[in-house]
C-alpha positions in Angstrom: 0.0 0.0 0.0 1.4 3.4 -1.0 1.7 6.4 1.3 -1.1 8.1 -0.6 -3.4 5.1 -0.1 -2.5 5.0 3.5 -3.2 8.7 4.1 -6.4 8.4 2.0 -7.7 5.5 4.1 -6.8 7.3 7.3 -8.7 10.3 6.3 -11.9 8.4 5.9 -14.2 7.5 8.8 -14.9 3.8 9.4 -17.9 2.6 7.5 -20.6 1.2 9.8 -23.8 -0.6 9.2 -26.9 1.5 9.8 -30.5 0.6 10.2 -32.5 1.4 7.0 -35.1 3.6 8.8 -36.7 4.7 5.6 -37.6 1.2 4.6 -38.7 0.4 8.1 -41.0 3.4 8.0 -42.5 2.1 4.7 -43.1 -1.3 6.2 -44.7 0.3 9.3 -47.1 2.3 7.1 -48.0 -0.8 5.2 -48.7 -2.8 8.3 -50.8 0.0 9.7 -52.9 0.0 6.5 -53.3 -3.8 6.7 -54.5 -3.6 10.3 -57.0 -0.9 9.5 -58.2 -2.8 6.4 -58.8 -6.0 8.5 -60.2 -4.3 11.5 -63.7 -3.8 10.0 -64.0 -7.5 9.2 -63.1 -8.5 12.7 -65.4 -6.0 14.3 -68.3 -7.1 12.0 -67.6 -10.7 13.0 -67.9 -10.0 16.7 -71.2 -8.1 16.2 -70.2 -4.4 16.2 -72.7 -2.2 14.4 -71.7 -1.9 10.7 -71.6 1.9 10.7 -69.0 1.8 13.5 -67.1 -1.2 12.3 -66.5 0.3 8.8 -64.8 3.5 10.2 -61.2 2.0 10.3 -61.5 1.3 6.5 -61.6 5.0 5.8 -57.9 5.2 6.4 -56.6 2.7 3.9 -59.2 3.8 1.3 -58.0 7.4 1.7 -54.3 6.5 1.5 -54.6 4.3 -1.6 -57.0 6.5 -3.5 -54.8 9.6 -2.8 -51.6 7.7 -3.9 -53.2 6.5 -7.1 -54.5 10.0 -7.9 -51.0 11.5 -7.3 -49.4 9.0 -9.6 -52.0 9.8 -12.3 -51.4 13.5 -12.0 -47.6 13.0 -12.3 -48.1 10.5 -15.1 -46.3 7.7 -13.3 -47.0 4.5 -15.2 -46.1 2.1 -12.4 -49.0 0.9 -10.3 -49.8 2.6 -7.1 -50.8 -0.6 -5.3 -47.8 -2.8 -6.1 -47.3 -5.2 -3.1 -50.6 -4.2 -1.5 -53.0 -6.6 -3.0 -53.6 -8.1 0.4 -54.9 -4.8 1.7 -57.1 -4.5 -1.4 -58.5 -8.0 -0.9 -59.5 -7.1 2.7 -61.2 -3.9 1.4 -62.9 -5.9 -1.3 -64.5 -8.1 1.3 -65.9 -5.1 3.2 -69.2 -4.8 1.2 -69.8 -8.5 1.7 -69.1 -8.2 5.4 -71.5 -5.2 5.8 -74.3 -7.0 4.0 -73.8 -10.2 6.0 -73.9 -8.2 9.3 -77.1 -6.3 8.2 -78.7 -9.5 6.8 -80.5 -7.6 4.0 -78.9 -9.0 0.8 -81.0 -11.1 -1.5 -79.8 -13.6 -4.1 -78.8 -10.9 -6.6 -77.2 -8.9 -3.8 -75.0 -11.8 -2.7 -73.8 -12.2 -6.3 -73.1 -8.5 -6.6 -71.2 -8.3 -3.4 -69.2 -11.5 -4.2 -68.1 -9.9 -7.4 -66.6 -7.1 -5.3 -64.4 -9.7 -3.7 -63.3 -10.9 -7.1 -62.2 -7.4 -8.2 -59.0 -7.4 -6.1 -58.1 -10.9 -7.5 -58.2 -9.4 -11.0 -55.8 -6.6 -10.1 -52.6 -8.7 -10.0 -53.3 -9.9 -13.6 -53.8 -6.3 -14.7 -50.7 -5.0 -13.0 -48.7 -7.9 -14.4 -49.5 -7.4 -18.0 -50.2 -3.6 -18.0 -46.5 -2.6 -18.6 -46.6 -4.7 -21.7 -43.5 -5.3 -23.7 -41.0 -2.6 -23.2 -39.8 -2.3 -26.8 -38.5 1.3 -27.0 -37.6 2.7 -30.3 -37.4 6.4 -31.4 -36.7 8.0 -34.8 -36.2 4.7 -36.7 -38.2 4.7 -40.0 -40.6 1.8 -40.2 -40.7 1.0 -36.5 -42.9 2.8 -34.0 -42.3 3.0 -30.2 -44.5 0.8 -28.0 -47.7 2.7 -27.5 -49.0 3.4 -24.0 -52.1 1.8 -22.5 -55.4 3.2 -23.5 -56.4 3.1 -19.9 -53.5 3.7 -17.5 -53.3 1.0 -14.9 -53.7 3.5 -12.0 -57.1 4.5 -13.5 -58.1 0.8 -13.2 -57.1 0.6 -9.6 -58.7 4.0 -8.7 -62.0 2.9 -10.2 -61.9 -0.4 -8.3 -61.2 1.4 -5.0 -63.7 4.1 -5.5 -66.5 1.8 -6.5 -65.8 -0.5 -3.6 -65.8 2.4 -1.1 -69.0 3.8 -2.8 -70.8 0.4 -2.4 -69.8 0.1 1.2 -71.2 3.6 1.9 -74.5 2.9 0.0 -75.0 -0.4 2.0 -74.7 1.6 5.2 -77.4 3.9 3.9 -79.6 0.8 3.4 -79.5 0.8 -0.4 -80.4 -2.8 -1.5 -77.4 -4.9 -2.4 -79.0 -6.1 -5.6 -79.1 -2.5 -6.9 -75.3 -2.3 -6.7 -74.6 -5.1 -9.2 -73.7 -2.6 -11.9 -70.7 -1.3 -9.8 -68.6 -4.5 -9.7 -69.5 -5.2 -13.3 -68.0 -1.8 -14.3 -64.9 -2.5 -12.3 -64.4 -5.9 -13.8 -65.2 -4.6 -17.3 -62.5 -1.9 -17.0 -60.0 -4.3 -15.7 -60.7 -6.8 -18.4 -60.4 -4.2 -21.1 -57.1 -3.0 -19.7 -55.7 -6.6 -19.7 -56.9 -7.2 -23.3 -55.3 -3.9 -24.4 -52.1 -4.9 -22.8 -52.0 -8.2 -24.6 -52.6 -6.4 -27.9 -49.7 -4.0 -27.1 -47.5 -7.0 -26.4 -48.4 -8.6 -29.7 -47.8 -5.3 -31.6 -44.4 -5.0 -29.9 -43.4 -8.5 -30.7 -44.2 -7.8 -34.4 -42.1 -4.7 -34.2 -39.3 -6.7 -32.7 -39.4 -9.1 -35.6 -39.2 -6.3 -38.1 -36.4 -4.4 -36.2 -33.4 -5.9 -38.0 -34.9 -5.2 -41.4 -35.6 -1.6 -40.4 -32.0 -1.0 -39.2 -30.6 -2.6 -42.3 -32.8 -0.4 -44.5 -31.7 2.7 -42.5 -28.0 1.6 -43.1 -26.2 3.3 -40.1 -22.4 3.5 -40.4 -21.7 3.3 -36.6 -23.3 2.9 -33.2 -23.2 4.8 -30.0 -23.6 2.4 -27.2 -24.8 3.2 -23.6 -25.2 0.5 -21.0 -26.1 2.2 -17.8 -29.5 3.3 -16.4 -31.1 6.7 -16.2 -29.4 9.5 -14.3 -26.1 9.8 -16.2 -27.3 11.1 -19.6 -24.7 13.8 -19.6 -22.2 11.0 -20.5 -24.0 10.8 -23.9 -25.0 14.5 -24.2 -21.4 15.6 -24.1 -20.5 13.5 -27.2 -23.7 13.3 -29.3 -23.3 16.6 -31.0 -19.8 15.8 -32.1 -20.7 12.4 -33.4 -23.5 14.0 -35.4 -20.8 16.3 -37.0 -19.3 13.2 -38.6 -22.1 13.5 -41.1 -22.9 9.8 -41.3 -26.0 7.9 -40.2 -25.7 6.2 -36.8 -27.9 4.6 -34.1 -27.9 4.8 -30.3 -28.2 1.5 -28.6 -29.2 1.5 -24.9 -29.2 -1.5 -22.6 -31.6 0.0 -20.0 -35.2 1.0 -20.6 -35.0 3.6 -17.8 -32.5 5.6 -19.9 -34.7 5.8 -23.0 -36.6 9.0 -22.5 -33.7 11.2 -21.5 -31.4 9.9 -24.2 -34.0 10.1 -27.0 -34.5 13.8 -26.2 -30.8 14.4 -27.0 -30.8 13.4 -30.7 -32.8 12.9 -33.9 -30.8 9.7 -34.6 -32.6 6.4 -34.0 -32.5 5.3 -30.4 -33.2 1.6 -29.6 -33.3 -0.3 -26.3 -31.9 -3.8 -26.3 -31.9 -5.3 -22.8 -30.5 -8.8 -23.5 -27.2 -9.7 -25.1 -28.9 -11.8 -27.8 -31.1 -8.8 -28.9 -28.0 -6.9 -30.0 -28.0 -9.0 -33.2 -31.2 -7.1 -34.2 -29.4 -3.8 -34.4 -25.9 -4.6 -35.5 -25.5 -5.0 -39.3 -22.5 -6.1 -41.4 -22.2 -2.7 -43.0 -21.5 -0.9 -39.7 -17.8 -0.1 -39.2 -17.5 1.4 -35.7 -18.9 1.5 -32.2 -18.3 4.4 -29.7 -18.5 4.0 -25.9 -18.8 6.7 -23.3 -17.9 4.7 -20.2 -16.5 1.4 -19.0 -19.7 -0.1 -17.9 -19.8 -3.9 -17.7 -22.4 -4.4 -20.5 -19.9 -3.0 -23.0 -18.4 -6.4 -23.4 -21.6 -7.6 -25.0 -21.0 -5.3 -28.0 -17.2 -5.6 -28.1 -17.7 -9.3 -29.2 -18.7 -8.1 -32.7 -15.3 -8.4 -34.5 -16.1 -6.5 -37.6 -16.5 -3.2 -35.7 -13.7 -0.9 -34.6 -14.5 -0.3 -30.9 -13.6 3.2 -29.7 -13.7 4.3 -26.1 -14.3 8.0 -25.5 -15.0 8.0 -21.7 -16.9 11.0 -20.3 -14.2 13.1 -18.8 -10.5 13.3 -18.3 -9.0 13.7 -14.9 -6.4 12.3 -12.6 -8.9 10.0 -10.9 -8.4 6.3 -10.9 -11.3 5.9 -13.3 -9.2 7.6 -16.0 -6.7 4.8 -16.0 -9.0 1.9 -15.7 -7.3 -1.3 -17.0 -10.6 -2.3 -18.7 -9.9 0.4 -21.3 -7.4 -1.9 -22.9 -10.4 -3.9 -24.2 -11.1 -1.5 -27.0 -9.5 -1.1 -30.4 -9.1 2.6 -30.1 -8.9 4.9 -27.1 -9.6 8.6 -27.8 -7.9 10.8 -25.3 -7.7 14.6 -24.8 -3.9 14.9 -24.6 -0.6 13.2 -23.9 -1.3 13.4 -20.1 -4.0 10.7 -20.5 -1.6 8.3 -22.3 1.1 8.8 -19.6 -1.4 8.4 -16.9 -2.1 4.8 -17.9 1.6 4.0 -18.1 2.5 5.7 -14.9 -0.1 3.7 -13.0 1.0 0.3 -14.4 -1.7 0.0 -17.0 0.0 -1.1 -20.2 -2.0 -0.3 -23.3 -0.2 -0.4 -26.7 0.5 3.2 -27.8 -1.0 2.6 -31.2 -4.4 2.3 -29.6 -4.4 5.9 -28.4 -5.5 8.9 -30.5 -5.1 12.4 -29.1 -8.3 14.3 -30.1 -8.6 17.0 -27.4 -11.8 17.7 -25.5 -14.1 19.1 -28.2 -16.7 20.0 -25.5 -14.5 22.9 -24.3 -14.7 24.8 -27.6 -17.4 27.1 -26.1 -15.2 27.9 -23.1 -14.1 31.5 -23.2 -10.4 32.3 -23.0 -8.7 34.3 -20.2 -8.5 38.0 -20.9 -7.0 41.0 -19.0 -10.3 41.5 -17.2 -9.9 38.3 -15.3 -7.4 39.8 -12.9 -7.8 40.7 -10.2 -10.4 38.0 -9.8 -13.9 39.1 -8.8 -15.9 35.9 -9.4 -14.9 32.4 -8.3 -16.5 29.1 -9.3 -16.5 26.4 -6.6 -17.1 23.0 -8.3 -16.4 20.1 -5.9 -16.6 16.6 -7.1 -18.7 13.8 -5.6 -17.6 11.4 -2.9 -17.2 8.3 -5.2 -18.2 4.7 -4.5 -15.1 3.8 -2.5 -12.9 5.5 0.2 -9.8 5.5 -2.0 -11.6 7.6 -4.7 -13.2 10.1 -2.3 -11.6 13.3 -3.4 -14.6 15.5 -2.7 -13.8 18.8 -0.9 -17.3 19.5 0.4 -16.3 18.8 4.0 -14.3 22.1 3.9 -16.6 23.8 1.4 -18.4 26.0 4.0 -15.1 27.3 5.3 -13.9 28.0 1.7 -17.0 30.0 1.0 -16.8 32.0 4.2 -13.3 33.1 3.2 -14.3 34.0 -0.3 -17.2 36.0 1.1 -14.8 37.7 3.5 -12.7 38.7 0.5 -15.8 40.1 -1.2 -15.8 37.6 -4.0 -18.9 36.7 -6.0 -19.3 32.9 -5.9 -20.6 30.5 -8.5 -21.4 27.2 -6.7 -21.9 24.1 -8.8 -21.7 20.8 -6.8 -21.7 17.4 -8.6 -25.3 16.1 -8.8 -24.3 12.8 -7.2 -23.3 14.6 -4.0 -27.0 15.1 -3.2 -27.2 11.3 -2.7 -24.8 11.5 0.3 -26.4 12.8 3.5 -23.2 14.5 4.8 -22.4 16.1 1.5 -26.0 17.2 1.0 -25.8 18.9 4.4 -22.7 20.8 3.4 -24.4 21.9 0.1 -27.3 23.3 2.1 -24.9 25.1 4.4 -23.0 26.7 1.5 -26.3 27.8 -0.1 -27.4 29.3 3.2 -24.1 31.3 3.4 -24.4 32.6 -0.1 -28.1 33.5 0.3 -27.4 35.4 3.5 -24.5 37.3 1.9 -26.5 38.1 -1.2 -29.1 39.7 1.0 -26.5 41.6 3.1 -24.1 42.7 0.4 -26.1 42.7 -2.8 -23.6 40.4 -4.5 -25.2 38.2 -7.2 -24.0 34.8 -6.2 -24.9 32.1 -8.7 -26.1 28.8 -7.0 -29.0 26.4 -7.0 -31.0 26.0 -10.2 -29.4 28.9 -12.0 -25.9 27.3 -11.7 -26.9 23.6 -11.8 -29.8 23.5 -14.2 -29.9 26.7 -16.3 -26.2 26.7 -17.1 -24.0 23.7 -18.0 -20.4 23.4 -16.5 -19.0 25.5 -19.4 -21.5 28.2 -18.8 -20.3 28.3 -15.2 -16.7 28.5 -16.4 -17.5 31.5 -18.5 -19.3 33.2 -15.6 -16.2 33.0 -13.4 -12.7 34.5 -13.4 -11.2 31.6 -11.5 -12.1 28.2 -10.1 -11.6 26.1 -6.9 -12.2 22.4 -7.3 -10.5 19.1 -6.3 -9.7 15.9 -8.3 -12.3 16.2 -11.0 -12.8 16.1 -14.8 -13.9 19.7 -14.7 -10.4 20.8 -13.9 -8.8 19.9 -17.3 -11.9 21.3 -19.0 -11.4 24.6 -17.1 -7.7 24.5 -17.9 -8.7 25.3 -21.5 -9.8 28.7 -20.5 -6.4 29.7 -19.3 -7.9 31.1 -16.1 -6.3 30.4 -12.7 -7.6 27.5 -10.5 -7.1 26.2 -7.0 -7.3 22.5 -5.9 -8.2 21.1 -2.5 -6.4 18.0 -1.4 -8.4 15.8 0.9 -6.2 12.7 0.9 -2.6 13.7 1.2 -0.1 16.5 1.8 0.4 19.3 -0.8 3.7 17.7 -1.9 2.2 14.2 -2.3 -0.8 15.7 -4.0 1.3 17.4 -6.7 3.2 14.2 -7.3 0.1 12.0 -7.6 -1.9 14.5 -9.6 0.1 16.5 -12.2 -2.7 19.0 -12.7 -2.0 20.3 -9.2 1.4 21.6 -10.3 -0.3 24.4 -12.2 -2.8 25.0 -9.4 -2.8 26.8 -6.1 -3.2 23.9 -3.7 -5.2 24.1 -0.5 -4.8 21.3 2.1 -7.7 19.9 4.0 -6.6 21.6 7.2 -6.8 24.9 5.3 -3.3 26.0 6.5 -2.4 27.0 2.9 -5.8 28.7 2.3 -4.7 32.3 2.7 -1.5 32.0 0.6 -3.3 30.0 -2.1 -6.2 32.6 -2.4 -3.6 35.4 -2.6 -2.1 33.8 -5.6 -5.4 32.7 -7.1 -7.2 36.0 -6.8 -4.4 38.6 -7.0 -1.0 37.5 -8.4 -1.4 34.3 -10.5 2.3 33.5 -10.8 1.6 30.2 -12.6 0.0 31.6 -15.7 2.8 30.5 -18.0 3.0 27.1 -16.4 -0.7 26.6 -17.1 -0.1 27.1 -20.8 2.3 24.1 -21.0 -0.1 22.1 -18.9 -3.0 22.9 -21.1 -1.1 21.5 -24.2 -0.1 18.4 -22.2 -3.7 17.7 -21.1 -5.8 19.0 -23.9 -3.7 18.6 -27.0 -1.8 21.0 -29.3 -4.9 22.1 -31.3 -5.6 25.8 -31.9 -8.8 27.3 -30.5 -10.1 28.4 -33.9 -11.1 24.8 -34.9 -10.4 22.9 -31.8 -13.3 20.4 -32.0 -12.4 19.4 -35.6 -9.5 17.2 -34.2 -12.1 14.9 -32.6 -14.5 15.0 -35.5 -11.8 14.3 -38.1 -10.4 11.4 -36.0 -13.9 9.9 -35.5 -14.7 10.3 -39.2 -11.5 8.5 -40.1 -12.4 5.5 -37.9 -15.9 5.3 -39.4 -15.1 5.8 -43.1 -11.5 4.7 -43.6 -10.2 2.5 -40.8 -11.6 -0.9 -41.5 -11.0 -4.2 -39.8 -9.3 -7.0 -41.7 -11.4 -8.9 -44.2 -11.5 -12.0 -41.9 -12.9 -9.9 -39.1 -15.4 -8.2 -41.3 -16.6 -11.6 -42.5 -16.9 -13.2 -39.1 -20.5 -14.5 -38.7 -22.7 -13.0 -36.0 -25.0 -15.1 -33.9 -27.9 -14.2 -36.2 -26.1 -15.6 -39.3 -25.1 -18.7 -37.3 -28.8 -19.2 -36.4 -28.0 -19.0 -32.7 -30.0 -16.0 -31.6 -29.8 -17.1 -28.0 -28.2 -15.7 -24.9 -25.6 -17.7 -22.9 -28.3 -18.9 -20.5 -30.2 -20.6 -23.3 -33.0 -18.1 -23.7 -34.7 -19.0 -27.1 -34.3 -16.5 -29.9 -38.1 -16.5 -30.7 -40.0 -14.3 -28.3 -43.5 -15.4 -27.4 -46.1 -13.0 -26.0 -45.9 -14.7 -22.6 -42.1 -14.2 -22.6 -42.5 -10.6 -23.7 -44.9 -9.8 -20.9 -42.2 -10.5 -18.4 -39.2 -8.8 -20.2 -37.4 -5.8 -18.9 -38.8 -5.8 -15.4 -36.6 -4.6 -12.5 -35.1 -1.8 -14.6 -35.6 0.8 -11.9 -32.1 1.0 -10.6 -30.5 4.4 -10.8 -26.8 3.9 -10.2 -25.1 5.8 -12.9 -22.0 3.7 -13.0 -18.5 5.1 -13.3 -18.1 8.8 -12.9 -15.1 11.0 -13.5 
């Protein structure tokens, strides 16, 4: 273990198991609803008057109806009652229990009230088939995306609940049970229509699946952009999609998670297709495709790398001195596009040996909109604070938010206007989120007292992208993050906070720090670093050499063309050997099956169960 690793581990608090109180609270609420749903049946059985016995049922009826209404208003497609069919069954028996206690139901009435008990039994069928087959396709001629249900499943459940509650109330008002027979028939009719509509959508989707390969072949894309992680990290695609479109050739975007479909399909007019299983990739990869581009090192990438006729190009989604920027998995690809020589040296310096001919220096085309430093940038008047997130592991926790409030207090004391843009993943960490709230409070109070127009919250995190924040500031303070080399393009001064080592060790481990004004975690160097950052900037010339080393030797006038030209060369000119191009795919071999033996022909029953469980939100690797 190196000294850096030792100090990094020592800086982290011991990880302890904690009680998942949020899940416990959800279980407690469900148990409470169950008790209140069963209580009327128990009270009726022991002879309590129906008007009194039915009172506890008001609580679960209210909670479930309100939840279903809220999901409808927000257009949530998942069912509001998932996992609560037992509660629904108890509520469905309530009209039958009331009529039994009152002894007034005739033959037709008993039939009507028994149907109410059948309604909850139909709901699992409806909720099971309602999602239908999640074939998701956008912008591909000849193939339409899976249509939505004609009756949202939450409407079905709301009707069931409302009619059951209405029947219970009418019975308490002495309305004859036989007169209520229309109510359960309506509920069962709506549920049956919903189930039938879902099966029709499954059939339509399976037909579209069968036609998919022909549609892709007719479209004739030259390359594919592949994205294998769930929703929540679409910026990894958005930072590259415009530059891939500049190549001027047709391409498709292939996703492996249904949850990412909406946000990715908004980013481009190119066809976007979801393929959740490895064997489904044969439906979208044609022999005339020449290249595949990847924006991260997610595990599902290996499913596409197995196509030998493609040239596989790793772009990654940021360049920094973090461990994720020298991941050994990167050696898997035929080409690795990097911003500058620093990225190549980073692999070698960390013992990751990738043949040099695999690398292509292309710069960071995204920074072409970053404004260059001018004479008005000194002395500094506006500082961007852009801390990174905490990472998945202790040895990659470079985030400086623990000292963020102290940094902001000092900047405010020096009468600086602050632009605050934390990493979005920091909101997932309770401690980091608390520090973010404290920083926003400090900025809000100073804005009210001094009139300085600090930029934070939605204006900095939603209305502007990172480059817009760069242009709004004269200098930046960050840590080990991919925003640092991007900001380096501006030529403006920057400071870095080291949370894992001494200043000397930090500058050795992270070469970008040698052109920065480094602040240690104890803030002993804060005053001197801010003096240099805000007033003197003695490292201006050193930053110019660092910029070339990290971002390539390309002139600002046509900076992005280095990437576009290199990508176009891979797509149009750099072909695999004839043997590789002629290697048969699983489709040509007649396999069409995944390694676990799933058959290539998809039946309606199989389709109904596909793609479930795609609600995870872990965005995978982050720079």
